C-alpha positions as CSV (number, residue, x, y, z in Angstrom):
1,M,133.1,90.4,42.3
2,G,129.8,89.4,43.9
3,H,127.1,86.9,43.0
4,M,123.7,85.8,44.2
5,D,123.0,82.5,45.7
6,G,119.2,82.4,45.3
7,L,118.0,85.6,47.0
8,E,121.1,86.1,49.0
9,V,124.3,87.9,48.2
10,P,126.9,85.9,50.1
11,E,129.9,88.1,49.2
12,C,130.5,91.3,47.3
13,E,133.4,93.8,47.1
14,R,132.0,96.3,44.6
15,C,131.8,99.4,46.8
16,P,135.1,100.0,48.7
17,A,133.6,102.5,51.2
18,L,130.8,100.2,52.1
19,V,133.0,97.1,52.3
20,E,135.0,99.1,54.8
21,S,132.0,100.4,56.9
22,R,129.9,97.2,57.0
23,S,130.2,94.4,59.4
24,Q,128.2,92.1,57.2
25,I,126.0,92.1,54.1
26,V,122.4,92.6,55.0
27,N,120.1,90.6,52.7
28,G,116.4,90.7,52.5
29,T,114.1,88.9,54.9
30,G,110.7,87.3,54.4
31,P,109.2,84.7,52.1
32,G,110.7,84.2,48.6
33,D,107.2,84.5,47.1
34,A,105.8,87.4,49.1
35,D,102.9,89.5,47.7
36,I,104.5,92.7,49.0
37,L,108.2,93.6,48.7
38,F,109.3,96.6,50.8
39,V,112.5,98.3,49.6
40,G,114.4,100.5,52.0
41,E,117.5,102.6,51.4
42,G,120.3,100.7,53.1
43,P,121.2,99.2,56.4
44,G,121.8,101.5,59.4
45,A,123.9,100.6,62.5
46,Q,121.3,98.2,64.0
47,E,120.6,96.5,60.7
48,D,124.3,96.1,60.1
49,Q,124.8,94.5,63.6
50,Q,121.7,92.2,63.4
51,G,122.0,91.4,59.7
52,E,118.3,92.2,59.0
53,P,116.7,95.2,57.3
54,F,114.4,97.6,59.2
55,V,115.2,96.7,62.8
56,G,115.4,99.5,65.4
57,R,113.0,102.4,65.7
58,S,111.9,102.5,62.1
59,G,111.4,98.8,62.1
60,D,109.1,99.1,65.1
61,V,107.0,101.7,63.3
62,L,106.9,99.4,60.2
63,D,105.8,96.5,62.4
64,E,103.1,98.5,64.0
65,A,101.8,99.7,60.7
66,L,101.8,96.2,59.3
67,L,100.0,94.8,62.3
68,E,97.3,97.6,62.1
69,A,96.8,96.7,58.4
70,G,96.4,93.0,59.2
71,L,99.8,92.0,57.8
72,D,102.6,90.2,59.5
73,R,106.2,90.9,59.0
74,E,106.6,87.1,58.5
75,N,104.5,87.3,55.3
76,V,106.1,90.3,53.6
77,R,109.6,90.6,52.2
78,I,111.8,93.5,53.2
79,T,115.0,94.4,51.4
80,N,117.2,97.4,50.7
81,C,118.6,99.3,47.7
82,V,122.1,98.7,49.0
83,R,122.9,95.7,51.2
84,C,125.8,97.2,53.1
85,R,125.9,100.0,55.6
86,P,127.2,103.3,54.3
87,P,129.7,105.1,56.6
88,E,128.1,107.4,59.2
89,N,124.7,106.4,57.8
90,R,125.1,108.7,54.8
91,D,122.9,108.2,51.8
92,P,124.3,105.6,49.3
93,T,126.0,107.3,46.3
94,K,124.6,106.9,42.8
95,E,127.5,104.6,42.0
96,E,126.8,102.4,45.1
97,L,123.1,102.2,44.3
98,N,123.9,101.2,40.7
99,N,126.5,98.6,41.9
100,C,123.8,96.9,43.9
101,R,120.9,97.4,41.4
102,G,121.4,94.0,39.7
103,Y,120.9,92.2,43.0
104,L,117.7,94.1,43.7
105,E,116.4,93.5,40.2
106,R,117.1,89.8,40.5
107,E,115.4,89.7,43.9
108,I,112.3,91.4,42.5
109,E,112.3,89.0,39.6
110,L,112.6,85.9,41.9
111,V,110.0,87.1,44.5
112,D,107.7,88.3,41.8
113,P,105.6,90.4,44.2
114,E,102.2,91.9,43.4
115,L,103.3,95.1,44.8
116,V,106.7,96.8,45.4
117,V,106.8,99.5,48.1
118,P,109.8,101.7,48.2
119,I,110.1,103.2,51.6
120,G,111.3,106.9,51.4
121,K,112.8,109.2,48.9
122,V,116.0,107.4,48.0
123,P,114.4,104.0,47.1
124,S,111.5,105.7,45.4
125,E,113.8,107.7,43.1
126,H,116.1,104.8,42.6
127,L,113.3,102.4,41.5
128,L,111.3,104.9,39.5
129,E,114.4,106.6,38.0
130,R,113.0,110.1,38.5
131,D,112.7,112.8,41.1
132,V,110.0,111.9,43.6
133,A,108.3,114.4,46.0
134,V,107.7,111.6,48.5
135,T,105.5,113.5,50.9
136,T,103.0,114.5,48.2
137,E,103.3,111.3,46.2
138,A,103.0,108.9,49.2
139,G,100.2,106.4,48.5
140,D,100.4,106.9,44.7
141,L,100.3,103.6,42.8
142,V,102.5,103.8,39.7
143,D,104.0,101.3,37.2
144,A,107.6,100.7,36.6
145,E,109.8,98.3,34.6
146,L,111.5,96.3,37.4
147,G,112.8,92.7,37.8
148,G,112.1,91.8,34.2
149,G,108.5,93.1,34.0
150,R,105.9,95.8,34.6
151,R,105.4,96.2,38.3
152,H,103.0,98.1,40.5
153,V,104.9,100.4,42.8
154,L,103.3,102.1,45.8
155,I,105.3,105.1,47.0
156,S,105.7,105.5,50.7
157,V,107.3,107.9,53.2
158,H,110.0,106.5,55.5
159,P,108.8,105.4,59.0
160,A,111.6,107.5,60.5
161,A,109.7,110.6,59.3
162,T,106.8,109.5,61.5
163,L,109.0,109.8,64.6
164,Y,109.3,113.5,64.4
165,D,106.3,114.5,62.3
166,R,102.9,113.3,63.6
167,S,101.1,114.0,60.2
168,Q,103.6,111.7,58.4
169,R,102.5,108.9,60.7
170,D,99.0,108.9,59.3
171,V,100.4,109.0,55.8
172,F,102.7,106.1,56.4
173,F,100.0,104.0,58.2
174,D,97.5,104.8,55.4
175,T,100.0,103.7,52.7
176,I,100.7,100.4,54.4
177,E,96.9,99.9,54.8
178,A,96.6,100.6,51.0
179,A,99.3,98.0,50.3
180,A,97.4,95.4,52.3
181,D,94.0,96.2,50.7
182,Y,95.6,96.1,47.2
183,T,97.2,92.7,47.7
184,D,94.0,91.4,49.3
185,E,92.0,92.4,46.2
186,E,94.6,90.9,43.9
187,S,94.5,87.5,45.6
188,G,90.7,87.7,46.1
189,Q,90.9,86.7,49.8
190,K,91.9,88.0,53.1
191,Q,95.2,86.6,54.2
192,L,93.9,86.1,57.8
193,G,90.4,85.0,56.9
194,D,87.5,87.3,57.6
195,F,87.2,88.4,61.2
């Protein structure tokens, strides 16, 4: 029905609507032992075409925020709640999210990040299993049982929000900065050496 090969899901047929709308399964990218794991909602049109999460305009904003925080996309892991593109870019249904949940849990367990950053409302609510007012809770560090252990979760707004709301841009950039600072403190050293 679908299995994981390491961090990859090579095949899965659990969600008929998504199987029909996807051109490929979009797996996470980045190191298998990254300190920070970003979790988006699901692939959009460009992600589905390129087979990578967070490409396109939202990906550009994420890259910019990572760069400003002294992080490199190469050093973080980025994945999604669902690995297949929903039709017309609609939100994944509860059932679809739950069908894919085991893959995400396994990925979190294998990567064992210091910090999980759900990007936007859908991933935040899915991972924390509660309602999240993402604009007011952005930047909050909370704990959750994920991937076989207690994890630190840093709630974030979605970079798409920054494209039409200037104030959200500062919130997003500050949250990514906080993620970088947090993992620096945890590892006791700057990833890029001191400037």
